[in-house]
Backbone bond lengths (Angstrom), bond angles and torsions (degrees), N, CA, C in turn:
res aa  C-N    CA-C-N  psi(-1)  N-CA   C-N-CA  omega(-1)  CA-C   N-CA-C  phi
1 X - - - 1.456 - - 1.518 110.12 -
2 X 1.324 116.68 143.36 1.448 122.31 176.24 1.524 110.14 -56.83
3 X 1.365 116.26 127.04 1.464 120.32 -176.75 1.513 111.40 -60.99
4 X 1.331 116.60 -38.96 1.458 120.59 178.82 1.523 110.46 -63.35
5 X 1.325 117.17 -43.84 1.462 119.70 179.13 1.518 111.19 -65.71
6 X 1.329 116.47 -37.25 1.461 120.03 177.33 1.523 110.77 -60.13
7 X 1.318 117.24 -43.42 1.463 120.28 179.27 1.522 111.08 -68.03
8 X 1.352 117.65 -33.43 1.456 120.55 177.61 1.526 111.23 -70.50
9 X 1.331 117.19 -33.92 1.458 119.62 174.56 1.520 110.15 -62.29
10 X 1.311 117.16 -44.97 1.468 119.86 178.54 1.523 111.36 -63.41
11 X 1.333 116.69 -37.18 1.459 120.19 175.94 1.525 110.57 -62.87
12 X 1.320 116.63 -44.57 1.461 120.31 179.23 1.523 111.35 -61.57
13 X 1.316 117.21 -40.35 1.458 120.10 178.98 1.529 111.28 -65.09
14 X 1.317 116.71 -40.28 1.469 119.38 177.95 1.525 110.73 -66.00
15 X 1.331 116.48 -40.14 1.464 119.70 -179.49 1.527 110.94 -63.51
16 X 1.327 116.53 -44.69 1.466 120.02 179.41 1.532 110.47 -66.36
17 X 1.318 117.17 -39.04 1.468 120.40 177.91 1.526 110.86 -61.20
18 X 1.323 116.59 -37.38 1.466 119.03 179.17 1.524 110.56 -67.61
19 X 1.338 116.84 -35.46 1.457 119.56 175.22 1.516 111.67 -68.71
20 X 1.320 116.47 -37.55 1.457 121.09 178.11 1.527 111.14 -60.77
21 X 1.316 116.31 -38.36 1.470 119.71 -179.28 1.525 111.11 -64.34
22 X 1.331 117.65 -32.62 1.465 120.50 177.31 1.525 110.19 -65.88
23 X 1.332 116.56 -44.99 1.458 120.68 179.39 1.526 110.97 -64.01
24 X 1.333 115.94 -38.86 1.462 120.41 -175.42 1.519 112.62 -67.87
25 X 1.321 118.09 -32.88 1.466 119.91 -173.74 1.522 113.79 -107.68
26 X 1.335 117.00 5.89 1.459 119.76 -176.27 1.521 110.38 -124.30
27 X 1.315 115.44 159.03 1.454 122.27 174.91 1.521 108.96 -119.20
28 X 1.313 115.98 152.07 1.456 120.36 178.94 1.528 109.72 -65.59
29 X 1.318 114.88 129.06 1.460 120.55 178.38 1.519 112.26 -106.50
30 X 1.325 117.50 -27.84 1.460 120.10 -178.48 1.520 110.41 -148.58
31 X 1.329 115.43 147.82 1.464 123.04 177.05 1.521 107.39 -128.93
32 X 1.332 116.05 127.04 1.462 121.29 -179.83 1.517 109.97 -115.56
33 X 1.321 115.58 152.85 1.457 121.98 179.29 1.520 109.16 -90.42
34 X 1.331 116.99 124.62 1.474 122.34 175.97 1.518 111.52 -94.10
35 X 1.322 116.24 -28.37 1.455 121.45 -177.09 1.514 108.56 -177.52
36 X 1.318 117.00 -166.18 1.457 121.57 179.47 1.526 110.57 -60.32
37 X 1.334 116.21 112.78 1.472 122.37 179.21 1.527 112.29 54.21
38 X 1.314 115.99 36.56 1.465 122.80 -178.64 1.519 107.84 -133.30
39 X 1.341 116.57 122.90 1.454 120.58 -170.02 1.526 111.89 -129.46
40 X 1.323 114.94 159.10 1.453 122.22 173.57 1.520 108.02 -137.44
41 X 1.324 116.48 139.79 1.458 120.47 178.41 1.521 110.48 -104.76
42 X 1.314 114.69 167.35 1.469 119.15 176.29 1.522 111.12 -63.28
43 X 1.350 117.82 -25.23 1.463 119.50 179.39 1.526 111.47 -76.35
44 X 1.339 118.40 -32.38 1.467 119.70 171.63 1.525 109.52 -54.53
45 X 1.327 115.26 -48.69 1.468 120.65 -177.79 1.521 110.65 -65.53
46 X 1.337 116.60 -44.57 1.467 120.54 -177.13 1.524 111.10 -63.43
47 X 1.335 117.35 -43.20 1.467 120.43 -179.96 1.526 110.08 -64.52
48 X 1.329 117.21 -45.53 1.460 118.78 -179.30 1.521 111.65 -62.16
49 X 1.323 117.94 -46.20 1.465 120.35 -179.27 1.524 111.13 -61.22
50 X 1.329 116.68 -40.16 1.464 120.18 -178.52 1.528 111.31 -69.52
51 X 1.326 117.04 -47.56 1.460 120.22 -178.12 1.529 110.38 -65.69
52 X 1.310 117.56 -41.80 1.464 120.13 178.79 1.528 110.54 -61.41
53 X 1.322 117.10 -44.20 1.463 120.84 179.63 1.526 110.99 -63.30
54 X 1.332 115.62 -42.34 1.467 120.07 -179.43 1.528 110.26 -63.11
55 X 1.317 117.17 -47.03 1.466 120.78 -178.81 1.528 111.24 -64.02
56 X 1.318 116.51 -39.83 1.465 119.47 -179.48 1.521 110.96 -66.16
57 X 1.333 116.62 -37.27 1.467 119.33 -179.77 1.522 111.65 -68.56
58 X 1.341 117.21 -31.02 1.459 121.86 -176.68 1.531 112.70 -91.56
59 X 1.330 116.25 -29.92 1.471 119.98 -177.51 1.528 108.49 -145.24
60 X 1.324 117.82 72.73 1.466 121.25 -174.00 1.530 114.28 -65.63
61 X 1.332 117.48 -15.33 1.457 120.30 -179.31 1.527 113.16 -81.81
62 X 1.336 117.72 -5.70 1.459 121.30 -177.23 1.525 108.92 -102.66
63 X 1.339 116.16 131.53 1.457 121.42 179.84 1.518 112.41 -71.47
64 X 1.324 115.30 177.70 1.469 119.71 -175.27 1.522 109.80 -147.97
65 X 1.335 115.22 136.57 1.460 123.37 173.94 1.517 107.84 -133.55
66 X 1.328 117.06 123.23 1.457 120.89 179.18 1.511 111.32 -124.28
67 X 1.325 115.97 154.47 1.461 119.27 -179.73 1.527 111.70 -61.43
68 X 1.337 116.15 -39.91 1.461 119.51 -173.61 1.529 111.19 -93.40
69 X 1.323 116.31 50.49 1.455 120.66 178.54 1.511 110.01 -140.73
70 X 1.330 115.99 -153.00 1.463 119.19 179.65 1.523 112.30 -85.23
71 X 1.348 116.72 0.17 1.467 122.31 176.08 1.515 112.35 56.19
72 X 1.320 115.63 37.04 1.463 120.09 178.65 1.520 109.01 -136.19
73 X 1.321 115.50 138.99 1.455 121.22 175.86 1.520 109.54 -93.91
74 X 1.326 116.02 137.77 1.461 120.10 179.32 1.526 111.25 -122.55
75 X 1.330 115.84 12.79 1.458 120.37 179.89 1.521 109.47 -125.23
76 X 1.315 116.50 150.29 1.457 120.73 170.90 1.522 108.24 -91.29
77 X 1.325 116.73 168.52 1.457 119.95 177.41 1.514 112.28 87.81
78 X 1.330 117.49 -163.37 1.464 121.26 -177.17 1.525 111.36 -66.65
79 X 1.331 115.31 155.01 1.462 118.84 178.09 1.524 110.25 -152.23
80 X 1.336 114.73 150.54 1.459 122.64 174.82 1.527 109.00 -87.35
81 X 1.330 116.18 150.26 1.462 122.21 171.94 1.530 107.65 -129.11
82 X 1.336 116.22 126.24 1.462 121.11 -174.34 1.523 111.97 -126.33
83 X 1.315 115.99 133.08 1.460 121.76 161.78 1.526 105.51 -109.40
84 X 1.343 117.88 108.57 1.468 119.43 -173.15 1.519 113.41 -66.03
85 X 1.333 117.46 -35.27 1.458 121.18 171.32 1.527 106.72 -143.33
86 X 1.303 116.58 103.21 1.454 121.94 176.61 1.522 107.86 -88.15
87 X 1.330 115.69 120.31 1.460 120.04 -172.98 1.513 110.61 98.54
88 X 1.333 116.11 42.39 1.469 120.15 -175.75 1.523 112.18 -60.34
89 X 1.325 118.04 -38.97 1.467 119.21 178.87 1.521 111.21 -62.00
90 X 1.341 117.14 -42.21 1.467 119.84 174.40 1.522 110.49 -58.28
91 X 1.318 115.99 -46.60 1.468 122.22 -178.05 1.525 110.86 -59.35
92 X 1.326 116.98 -45.82 1.461 121.07 -179.29 1.516 111.33 -61.59
93 X 1.331 116.31 -37.52 1.465 120.76 -175.97 1.530 113.47 -89.44
94 X 1.321 117.28 5.57 1.456 120.15 176.61 1.508 114.93 81.39
95 X 1.339 117.39 14.17 1.460 120.30 175.35 1.530 108.82 -83.67
96 X 1.324 118.59 138.48 1.467 120.58 -172.33 1.523 115.43 -80.26
97 X 1.324 117.73 2.65 1.464 120.38 -177.30 1.526 109.67 -93.88
98 X 1.308 115.60 86.48 1.463 123.05 174.93 1.520 107.25 -155.16
99 X 1.326 116.47 160.43 1.455 117.82 -176.76 1.508 113.41 -155.78
100 X 1.319 114.68 167.55 1.459 123.37 172.06 1.526 106.48 -104.88
101 X 1.321 116.85 124.72 1.465 121.61 -171.00 1.525 109.78 -124.61
102 X 1.334 115.86 122.24 1.473 121.54 -177.87 1.519 109.68 -132.24
103 X 1.327 116.27 131.54 1.468 121.74 177.77 1.520 109.64 -130.72
104 X 1.325 115.39 153.87 1.461 121.79 171.76 1.518 108.59 -111.62
105 X 1.335 116.20 128.51 1.455 121.91 174.31 1.519 109.65 -101.43
106 X 1.337 115.02 132.60 1.450 121.73 172.63 1.525 107.09 -129.73
107 X 1.328 116.72 126.75 1.462 121.50 -176.99 1.526 111.29 52.97
108 X 1.332 115.29 44.12 1.470 123.67 176.43 1.522 113.58 65.73
109 X 1.336 117.92 18.46 1.462 121.65 179.00 1.530 109.00 -128.78
110 X 1.346 118.44 133.20 1.454 119.48 176.81 1.533 110.77 -71.59
111 X 1.318 116.76 126.85 1.468 121.00 -176.54 1.524 112.79 -118.46
112 X 1.311 117.24 -15.19 1.467 122.29 178.81 1.516 107.55 -135.04
113 X 1.320 116.85 137.68 1.457 121.04 176.60 1.508 111.44 -140.47
114 X 1.327 116.02 134.56 1.469 122.25 175.84 1.521 108.02 -134.28
115 X 1.313 116.90 128.88 1.459 122.85 177.16 1.520 108.44 -131.74
116 X 1.320 116.62 123.66 1.459 121.75 174.61 1.518 109.21 -109.31
117 X 1.321 116.35 137.27 1.461 122.76 174.32 1.526 107.24 -112.80
118 X 1.337 117.37 89.25 1.470 120.52 -169.95 1.524 114.17 -57.08
119 X 1.336 117.88 -42.91 1.461 120.01 -176.44 1.514 112.60 -70.98
120 X 1.328 117.05 -20.68 1.464 121.57 -179.53 1.525 112.34 -104.13
121 X 1.327 116.35 -0.45 1.476 122.72 177.64 1.532 111.54 56.43
122 X 1.322 115.19 46.59 1.463 120.21 178.92 1.522 110.05 -125.71
123 X 1.336 114.51 142.57 1.455 121.51 174.03 1.526 108.19 -128.02
124 X 1.319 116.09 122.98 1.459 122.35 176.65 1.522 108.11 -110.38
125 X 1.320 116.25 140.28 1.459 117.98 178.47 1.527 109.53 -155.49
126 X 1.330 114.47 154.19 1.460 121.15 -179.83 1.521 108.55 -160.85
127 X 1.323 115.20 155.60 1.462 122.20 170.15 1.522 106.73 -145.54
128 X 1.302 116.25 150.12 1.462 120.18 -177.46 1.523 111.29 -53.43
129 X 1.323 115.13 124.30 1.454 120.46 175.27 1.509 116.53 96.36
130 X 1.346 118.77 -5.89 1.473 118.78 -178.27 1.516 113.89 -118.47
131 X 1.326 119.18 -7.54 1.454 120.91 -176.82 1.511 111.87 93.56
132 X 1.329 114.84 -177.28 1.461 122.12 -177.75 1.518 109.52 -122.17
133 X 1.341 115.28 148.68 1.462 120.82 -172.22 1.529 110.84 -140.20
134 X 1.323 115.44 149.77 1.457 123.04 169.67 1.509 108.03 -127.04
135 X 1.324 116.04 119.53 1.463 121.60 -177.58 1.536 111.79 49.82
136 X 1.333 115.09 39.15 1.453 121.18 174.83 1.514 115.49 88.18
137 X 1.319 118.03 -6.04 1.463 120.69 -178.87 1.527 110.32 -105.82
138 X 1.344 117.72 139.25 1.471 120.21 179.46 1.522 111.29 -62.20
139 X 1.325 116.23 144.82 1.456 121.47 176.50 1.521 108.78 -126.80
140 X 1.333 116.00 158.29 1.453 120.36 176.73 1.521 109.70 -149.47
141 X 1.325 115.20 156.99 1.458 120.52 -178.54 1.520 110.64 -66.71
142 X 1.329 115.03 162.21 1.450 121.05 179.13 1.517 112.66 -75.12
143 X 1.329 115.16 177.05 1.467 120.72 -171.98 1.518 113.32 -113.37
144 X 1.330 119.03 16.53 1.469 120.46 -179.47 1.531 109.92 -55.92
145 X 1.314 116.39 132.44 1.460 121.00 -176.54 1.522 112.92 -98.39
146 X 1.327 117.03 -11.38 1.469 120.48 179.85 1.527 108.60 -154.42
147 X 1.319 115.14 161.68 1.462 119.18 -176.00 1.525 112.42 -64.50
148 X 1.315 118.19 -28.40 1.467 120.23 179.40 1.521 112.04 -65.53
149 X 1.339 117.12 -14.54 1.465 122.00 176.88 1.533 111.34 -104.71
150 X 1.328 116.75 5.54 1.464 120.34 -167.57 1.517 113.10 -111.54
151 X 1.327 115.12 136.10 1.467 121.23 164.37 1.516 106.56 -91.25
152 X 1.321 116.40 124.27 1.460 122.40 -175.84 1.518 109.67 -122.12
153 X 1.315 116.51 129.81 1.463 119.85 175.56 1.521 109.56 -100.38
154 X 1.324 115.01 151.14 1.451 121.27 178.41 1.519 109.10 -124.38
155 X 1.331 116.00 151.52 1.448 120.92 179.55 1.513 111.82 -73.88
156 X 1.324 115.17 170.49 1.459 120.77 -179.46 1.523 111.54 -59.37
157 X 1.308 115.61 152.69 1.458 120.55 169.11 1.519 109.57 -70.04
158 X 1.320 115.38 156.84 1.461 121.16 -176.64 1.527 110.99 -71.23
159 X 1.321 115.49 149.76 1.459 123.53 170.56 1.523 106.94 -128.07
160 X 1.314 116.31 172.57 1.449 119.73 176.46 1.511 112.73 87.30
161 X 1.320 115.44 -157.22 1.460 122.17 -174.98 1.524 111.17 -60.01
162 X 1.318 115.72 133.73 1.466 122.59 176.27 1.525 113.03 58.36
163 X 1.342 116.50 29.32 1.463 119.66 -177.18 1.528 111.82 -60.77
164 X 1.324 117.10 -38.62 1.469 119.26 -178.89 1.519 110.78 -61.08
165 X 1.314 115.75 -45.18 1.466 119.88 178.76 1.516 111.45 -65.26
166 X 1.327 116.60 -44.69 1.459 120.73 -176.64 1.516 112.50 -69.91
167 X 1.324 117.24 -20.18 1.460 120.29 179.52 1.522 113.21 -84.31
168 X 1.323 118.28 -9.04 1.465 119.00 -179.92 1.524 112.83 -56.81
169 X 1.347 119.82 -49.28 1.470 117.35 178.03 1.518 112.99 -67.35
170 X 1.325 118.15 -30.60 1.466 120.64 177.54 1.526 110.40 -64.81
171 X 1.322 116.06 -45.01 1.459 119.97 179.36 1.525 111.09 -66.99
172 X 1.329 116.39 -39.15 1.467 120.05 176.50 1.521 110.35 -62.15
173 X 1.323 116.69 -44.26 1.466 120.58 178.83 1.522 111.09 -61.63
174 X 1.324 117.08 -42.30 1.461 120.29 179.03 1.526 110.61 -58.00
175 X 1.327 116.32 -43.04 1.459 119.20 178.64 1.515 112.77 -64.52
176 X 1.336 116.68 -41.37 1.463 120.29 179.19 1.530 111.06 -65.24
177 X 1.325 116.55 -41.61 1.468 119.63 178.82 1.532 111.07 -67.05
178 X 1.318 116.91 -37.14 1.465 119.98 179.42 1.524 111.09 -60.02
179 X 1.321 115.82 -30.69 1.459 120.45 -179.27 1.525 113.12 -84.36
180 X 1.343 117.96 -16.75 1.465 119.22 -171.53 1.526 115.06 -125.17
181 X 1.328 118.28 -35.24 1.463 119.99 -176.05 1.526 111.78 -80.55
182 X 1.341 115.81 156.88 1.462 118.91 174.88 1.524 110.31 -60.82
183 X 1.343 116.45 -48.72 1.457 122.24 177.99 1.528 109.58 -151.66
184 X 1.345 116.22 155.43 1.460 123.21 174.42 1.520 108.50 -114.44
185 X 1.327 115.89 142.00 1.466 121.29 175.84 1.526 109.32 -132.48
186 X 1.340 116.58 148.74 1.458 122.25 172.12 1.526 106.98 -130.97
187 X 1.332 116.33 110.33 1.460 121.47 -173.54 1.525 113.82 -94.92
188 X 1.335 118.42 -24.80 1.450 120.58 179.81 1.508 115.18 84.78
189 X 1.327 117.09 15.74 1.467 121.98 177.66 1.518 108.05 -150.18
190 X 1.327 116.54 116.85 1.460 120.07 179.63 1.517 111.47 -63.85
191 X 1.327 116.88 -37.06 1.463 120.06 178.31 1.524 110.31 -60.58
192 X 1.326 116.91 -43.34 1.461 121.27 179.06 1.525 110.46 -66.44
193 X 1.342 117.21 -42.42 1.469 120.40 176.35 1.521 110.67 -51.34
194 X 1.318 116.28 -48.52 1.463 120.95 -172.64 1.524 112.49 -73.00
195 X 1.335 118.71 -39.90 1.470 117.69 179.38 1.521 111.15 -70.70
196 X 1.342 117.57 -28.23 1.465 119.01 174.61 1.522 110.94 -63.79
197 X 1.338 116.65 -39.70 1.464 119.77 175.11 1.526 109.96 -63.95
198 X 1.325 116.48 -44.19 1.467 120.84 -176.61 1.517 112.54 -61.50
199 X 1.324 117.88 -34.80 1.468 119.32 -177.45 1.526 112.56 -97.91
200 X 1.344 117.03 3.89 1.459 120.04 175.84 1.509 114.87 81.29
201 X 1.344 118.45 9.99 1.467 120.24 176.12 1.519 110.86 -71.60
202 X 1.329 116.34 -34.10 1.456 122.32 169.22 1.522 107.23 -122.81
203 X 1.327 115.84 170.05 1.459 119.33 -174.40 1.520 113.25 -111.41
204 X 1.319 116.79 -2.31 1.447 120.75 177.55 1.510 110.27 -179.95
205 X 1.324 115.83 161.30 1.456 120.40 173.55 1.519 109.16 -147.15
206 X 1.331 114.76 151.67 1.457 122.38 177.10 1.513 107.96 -129.55
207 X 1.335 115.91 120.79 1.457 122.42 178.97 1.520 106.22 -122.08
208 X 1.324 117.19 109.18 1.458 120.52 -174.40 1.527 111.03 -85.07
209 X 1.314 113.80 54.34 1.464 123.11 174.13 1.517 106.15 -162.97
210 X 1.318 117.23 176.23 1.460 119.32 -179.35 1.530 110.61 -154.38
211 X 1.329 117.04 51.21 1.457 119.32 170.85 1.522 108.24 -70.04
212 X 1.311 116.94 124.85 1.462 120.11 -172.72 1.514 112.50 -56.91
213 X 1.333 117.05 -41.19 1.469 119.36 -176.91 1.524 111.65 -65.61
214 X 1.335 118.01 -24.22 1.458 120.68 179.11 1.526 112.68 -77.52
215 X 1.343 117.55 -37.84 1.468 119.97 -163.89 1.519 115.82 -120.45
216 X 1.335 119.12 -15.53 1.471 119.65 -170.90 1.524 112.52 -62.95
217 X 1.327 117.44 -48.82 1.467 119.89 -178.67 1.522 110.77 -63.38
218 X 1.330 116.31 -43.46 1.458 119.90 179.46 1.505 113.08 -63.23
219 X 1.345 116.87 -34.31 1.460 120.11 178.46 1.519 111.35 -62.84
220 X 1.333 117.24 -41.33 1.464 120.41 177.19 1.525 110.36 -62.67
221 X 1.317 116.16 -44.11 1.463 120.54 -176.55 1.527 110.90 -65.67
222 X 1.343 117.32 -40.75 1.465 120.06 177.49 1.525 110.60 -62.84
223 X 1.321 117.25 -48.17 1.469 119.88 -178.07 1.522 111.68 -61.43
224 X 1.321 116.76 -40.77 1.462 119.65 -178.50 1.523 112.13 -75.39
225 X 1.325 117.17 -12.39 1.471 120.16 175.39 1.524 111.28 -92.68
226 X 1.343 116.68 6.21 1.453 120.94 178.55 1.512 113.96 96.89
227 X 1.344 117.87 7.64 1.451 121.00 -178.50 1.514 113.12 -96.81
228 X 1.322 114.60 -175.45 1.458 122.50 -177.54 1.525 108.79 -129.17
229 X 1.331 115.09 144.93 1.458 120.55 177.21 1.527 107.78 -131.02
230 X 1.327 115.66 122.02 1.464 121.46 -175.04 1.524 111.18 -123.66
231 X 1.330 114.33 160.83 1.452 121.24 162.49 1.527 106.84 -84.80
232 X 1.333 117.16 171.89 1.456 119.83 -174.60 1.526 113.63 -71.72
233 X 1.341 117.55 -12.08 1.464 119.21 175.18 1.525 112.14 -91.35
234 X 1.333 117.18 5.04 1.454 121.64 178.66 1.510 114.40 89.79
235 X 1.323 117.78 -3.12 1.467 120.46 177.25 1.520 109.96 -78.34
236 X 1.334 115.70 159.21 1.457 119.15 177.29 1.517 110.08 -59.60
237 X 1.309 115.47 138.14 1.457 120.79 -179.22 1.519 110.09 -66.53
238 X 1.328 116.26 136.50 1.460 120.26 -179.50 1.506 112.01 -152.66
239 X 1.311 115.63 -168.98 1.455 122.18 -171.84 1.524 112.41 -63.05
240 X 1.325 118.15 -29.58 1.453 120.89 -179.18 1.508 114.40 -102.95
241 X 1.323 117.91 12.35 1.462 120.93 -177.37 1.517 111.14 -66.18
242 X 1.304 114.12 156.88 1.460 120.51 -179.36 1.522 111.63 -89.94
243 X 1.333 116.38 -42.01 1.454 122.25 -176.34 1.528 109.82 -131.94
244 X 1.323 116.30 172.33 1.462 121.98 -177.18 1.524 108.82 -130.42
245 X 1.328 116.30 113.83 1.461 122.37 -178.03 1.520 108.03 -127.01
246 X 1.317 117.50 124.10 1.463 121.25 -175.03 1.519 110.73 -132.00
247 X 1.334 114.91 151.48 1.451 120.76 177.21 1.513 110.14 173.75
248 X 1.317 116.13 -167.30 1.465 119.06 174.29 1.534 108.81 -86.69
249 X 1.320 116.94 -172.81 1.463 120.35 -174.83 1.523 112.46 -59.77
250 X 1.326 117.46 -29.47 1.464 121.10 -178.30 1.532 111.42 -89.56
251 X 1.324 116.11 -50.04 1.460 118.76 -172.09 1.523 112.55 -72.68
252 X 1.329 117.83 -34.45 1.464 119.18 -179.16 1.531 110.52 -62.11
253 X 1.326 116.95 -44.89 1.467 120.03 179.29 1.526 111.27 -65.68
254 X 1.321 117.15 -39.64 1.459 120.41 179.01 1.527 110.82 -64.59
255 X 1.318 116.64 -37.28 1.461 120.07 -179.90 1.525 111.74 -71.50
256 X 1.329 116.92 -36.21 1.473 119.45 174.79 1.528 109.82 -58.28
257 X 1.320 116.34 -45.09 1.463 120.25 179.70 1.523 110.91 -62.99
258 X 1.324 116.67 -40.68 1.455 120.66 -178.26 1.530 111.29 -68.25
259 X 1.322 117.41 -38.62 1.464 120.63 177.14 1.532 110.14 -64.00
260 X 1.323 116.55 -40.57 1.452 119.34 176.15 1.518 111.67 -59.98
261 X 1.319 116.21 -41.79 1.462 120.30 178.48 1.527 110.39 -64.85
262 X 1.321 116.84 -40.86 1.470 120.69 179.57 1.520 111.38 -63.01
263 X 1.323 117.14 -40.60 1.460 120.11 178.80 1.524 111.92 -68.30
264 X 1.317 116.56 -38.32 1.464 118.64 178.13 1.522 110.65 -64.98
265 X 1.330 115.88 -40.40 1.465 119.89 179.39 1.518 110.84 -64.00
266 X 1.332 116.93 -45.37 1.466 119.54 -178.89 1.519 111.06 -70.71
267 X 1.344 117.46 -31.52 1.462 120.13 177.70 1.522 110.58 -67.44
268 X 1.323 116.88 -36.52 1.459 120.16 176.86 1.527 110.42 -61.43
269 X 1.345 114.76 -34.08 1.459 119.37 -179.12 1.519 112.03 -81.08
270 X 1.328 116.45 -32.49 1.457 120.28 -170.97 1.515 113.98 -113.68
271 X 1.353 116.95 -23.48 1.450 119.78 -175.17 1.511 113.02 73.62
272 X 1.343 115.84 23.51 1.470 120.42 -176.01 1.517 107.91 -156.80
273 X 1.344 118.66 128.25 1.458 121.86 -179.68 1.525 109.72 -94.49
274 X 1.319 116.10 38.57 1.456 122.78 170.26 1.520 113.95 51.42
275 X 1.326 121.20 58.04 1.456 121.40 -178.35 1.514 113.71 -63.64
276 X 1.326 117.93 -17.20 1.465 119.39 -178.12 1.526 112.55 -68.78
277 X 1.341 117.20 -13.47 1.455 119.40 178.84 1.521 112.79 -76.61
278 X 1.331 117.68 -10.11 1.454 118.84 -177.14 1.518 110.42 -68.67
279 X 1.313 116.12 134.53 1.460 120.19 176.98 1.519 109.55 -73.41
280 X 1.318 117.23 131.74 1.452 121.86 177.68 1.523 108.50 -89.30
281 X 1.316 116.41 119.97 1.465 121.05 -178.32 1.522 109.83 -59.59
282 X 1.348 117.63 142.73 1.461 119.79 177.91 1.519 111.81 -54.91
283 X 1.321 115.49 157.71 1.467 119.85 179.45 1.515 110.18 -49.49
284 X 1.326 118.79 139.11 1.465 121.05 -178.26 1.517 110.78 -61.26
285 X 1.349 116.74 147.88 1.461 120.44 179.84 1.528 111.05 -56.15
286 X 1.313 115.74 146.06 1.446 120.63 177.99 1.517 110.41 -118.65
């Protein structure tokens, strides 16, 4: 493994651990509304400010993009992407499925991923070429050979503008999975969805969105655990992807096909394949 990347992985782990300590010793004092059924707490802000400051002090040459900011990059070169609390609604309601998710992008590709689940006392991390780990132990994807043997998680339904329209393919997909998968789960955290795939607790996940802070770290961890991460057209998942589909060699391909079927079904009903779900890449570096 590249020595520089190895040191950056350790930096990322320390940064996430420092954010975890804030969550562990603090209580939510305020909750603000970001949009329709979309919230942010004072701890989201506190974790992001602390982790960003820590990373800048240790590696000032690396840019930073966080969920709770202007969502724009103003630096060229490598950059960090942080979701300070992925699964904020779970966190607010006292559900333990939430995490701190940090990824490093190099040449527009995520190469390092760290996800901490504070309430579950788990740390997942990976970097290209070294594998994926949970609490220091190697992890790998499951071996399900078909969807009838697979537990598959799906991302949250859409909220906000045009949510009814945007939920048509999600609802169609849910129906298709109900007919074919062993079981369906909805955890409410993309980071949790992806690490479950990476450690073989589930056999695939479908997230019909692609906010970088939600999925970048998990994508690295899945790939390094022997899994695959695709966009809904079957291409490798990347910075400009529309959706996030993960699994092993069998389930990931089957899920891509099923998502395509779900979109065709909803398009027949609506005449629109929900283009608003596409993630808009941050402003180009200046």
